[in-house]
C-alpha positions in Angstrom: -75.3 181.2 -47.8 -78.9 181.9 -46.9 -80.9 184.5 -48.5 -84.2 186.0 -47.8 -86.9 187.7 -49.8 -88.4 191.0 -48.7 -91.7 189.1 -47.6 -89.5 187.0 -45.3 -87.6 189.8 -43.8 -91.1 191.5 -43.2 -92.2 188.6 -41.1 -88.8 188.4 -39.2 -88.9 192.1 -38.4 -92.8 192.1 -38.0 -93.4 195.0 -40.5 -95.0 195.3 -44.0 -93.2 193.9 -47.0 -93.4 197.8 -48.5 -91.4 198.8 -45.4 -88.6 196.5 -46.2 -88.5 197.5 -49.9 -88.1 201.1 -48.7 -85.1 200.1 -46.4 -83.6 198.2 -49.4 -84.2 201.2 -52.0 -82.9 203.7 -49.6 -79.5 201.7 -49.1 -80.2 201.1 -45.5 -80.7 197.4 -45.9 -78.1 196.0 -48.3 -78.9 193.1 -50.7 -79.3 192.6 -54.4 -82.0 192.4 -57.0 -82.6 189.2 -59.2 -81.5 190.2 -63.0 -84.4 191.0 -65.2 -86.7 191.4 -62.2 -87.5 193.9 -59.5 -87.4 191.1 -56.7 -84.8 191.9 -54.0 -82.9 189.5 -52.1 -81.1 190.1 -48.9 -78.4 187.6 -47.7 -78.5 186.6 -44.0 -75.2 188.3 -42.9 -76.6 191.8 -44.1 -80.0 191.2 -42.5 -78.4 190.4 -39.1 -76.1 193.4 -39.4 -79.0 195.5 -40.2 -81.2 194.3 -37.2 -78.1 194.8 -34.9 -77.5 198.3 -36.3 -81.1 199.5 -35.4 -81.7 197.5 -32.1 -84.0 195.1 -33.5 -84.4 191.5 -32.0 -82.7 188.7 -34.0 -85.2 186.1 -33.2 -84.9 182.8 -35.0 -81.9 184.0 -36.9 -79.8 183.9 -33.7 -80.2 180.1 -33.8 -79.6 179.6 -37.4 -75.9 178.9 -37.2 -76.1 176.9 -34.2 -76.3 172.9 -34.2 -79.2 171.9 -31.9 -78.5 169.0 -29.8 -81.2 167.1 -27.7 -79.8 165.1 -25.0 -82.3 162.4 -23.8 -80.9 161.3 -20.3 -81.8 161.2 -16.7 -78.0 160.9 -15.8 -77.5 164.6 -14.5 -73.6 164.0 -14.8 -73.8 163.2 -18.5 -76.1 166.2 -19.0 -73.8 168.7 -17.2 -70.7 167.3 -18.8 -72.0 167.4 -22.3 -73.0 171.0 -21.6 -69.9 172.1 -20.2 -68.0 170.6 -23.3 -70.2 172.0 -26.0 -71.6 175.5 -24.9 -68.3 177.4 -24.5 -67.9 177.4 -28.2 -71.3 179.0 -28.8 -71.8 176.7 -31.9 -74.3 174.4 -30.0 -77.6 175.0 -28.4 -78.7 172.2 -26.1 -82.1 170.8 -24.6 -82.7 168.1 -22.3 -85.4 165.6 -22.2 -85.6 163.0 -19.4 -87.8 160.4 -21.3 -88.7 159.1 -24.8 -92.1 160.9 -24.3 -90.3 164.2 -23.4 -87.8 163.7 -26.4 -90.9 163.4 -28.9 -92.3 166.8 -27.5 -88.8 168.4 -27.8 -88.2 167.2 -31.2 -91.1 168.9 -32.5 -90.5 172.3 -30.8 -86.7 172.3 -30.7 -86.1 170.8 -34.0 -82.6 169.3 -33.2 -79.9 168.4 -35.6 -78.4 165.9 -33.2 -80.2 163.6 -30.6 -78.3 161.8 -28.1 -80.1 159.0 -26.4 -78.9 157.5 -23.1 -80.1 154.0 -23.0 -80.1 153.9 -19.2 -83.6 155.9 -19.3 -84.7 152.4 -20.4 -83.7 150.1 -23.3 -87.0 149.4 -24.5 -88.1 153.2 -24.4 -84.7 154.1 -25.8 -85.2 151.7 -28.8 -88.7 152.7 -29.4 -87.7 156.3 -29.4 -85.1 155.6 -32.0 -87.5 153.8 -34.2 -90.2 156.5 -33.9 -87.8 158.9 -35.0 -86.5 156.9 -37.9 -90.1 156.2 -39.0 -91.0 160.0 -39.2 -90.3 161.2 -42.8 -89.2 164.5 -41.9 -86.5 163.5 -39.5 -84.6 161.3 -41.8 -81.6 163.8 -41.6 -81.6 163.6 -37.9 -78.2 162.2 -36.6 -79.0 159.6 -33.7 -76.2 158.8 -31.1 -76.6 156.0 -28.5 -75.0 156.2 -25.1 -74.9 152.6 -24.1 -74.5 151.1 -20.7 -71.0 149.6 -19.9 -72.4 146.4 -18.5 -74.7 143.7 -19.9 -75.5 143.1 -23.7 -77.4 145.7 -25.5 -78.5 143.9 -28.7 -80.9 145.8 -30.7 -81.2 146.7 -34.4 -78.5 149.7 -34.8 -79.5 150.6 -38.1 -81.4 153.6 -36.8 -78.4 155.0 -34.9 -75.3 156.9 -36.5 -72.9 156.3 -33.6 -72.8 154.9 -30.2 -70.5 155.4 -27.2 -70.2 153.2 -23.9 -70.5 154.5 -20.4 -68.6 156.1 -18.9 -68.4 158.4 -22.0 -65.0 159.9 -22.9 -66.2 163.5 -22.9 -63.3 164.6 -25.0 -63.8 161.9 -27.8 -67.7 162.4 -27.4 -67.5 166.2 -27.9 -65.2 166.1 -30.8 -67.4 163.6 -32.7 -70.4 165.9 -32.2 -68.3 168.7 -33.5 -67.3 166.7 -36.7 -71.0 165.3 -37.1 -72.2 168.9 -36.9 -69.8 170.2 -39.6 -70.7 167.1 -41.8 -74.4 167.8 -41.3 -74.1 171.6 -42.1 -72.1 170.7 -45.3 -74.7 168.3 -46.5 -77.8 170.7 -46.2 
């Protein structure tokens, strides 16, 4: 359960911390006090309920419970099929990059939980993107999945990659695996 301080809630709501304290003290914003202290804590679900009741935007809280998946591919069919399989459940948020360069930018801004790299963008570029991600100390928990071409040999150091699939991808198996990895990742954090 994620819990916020009054200062964090103030930043989310774009108000002064004292305003949040007044909401809490009046009983409009539910939460609890830390024993032996005047500090207040507001659980995520109470904050979301408060924001919805008062017509305030959820901002980043809306994405908190979602698994963010970055698809690095130029294959429109793969991108469309993945989107079709994952988005109806509303547990995933997808972003697309067409190259390793775009992936680097997306990783910084989108902050995905899972990155799916289609090696058809270019084998060398895909391998370098995987290596760059693994060398970055803040991205060690990121799950990397490779989509490998069906033909030809694809020999490379697979230690950076959690899982791999061959084209044509069985979308049922692929989406189920993403769902399982998403649950495992959330339980480990």
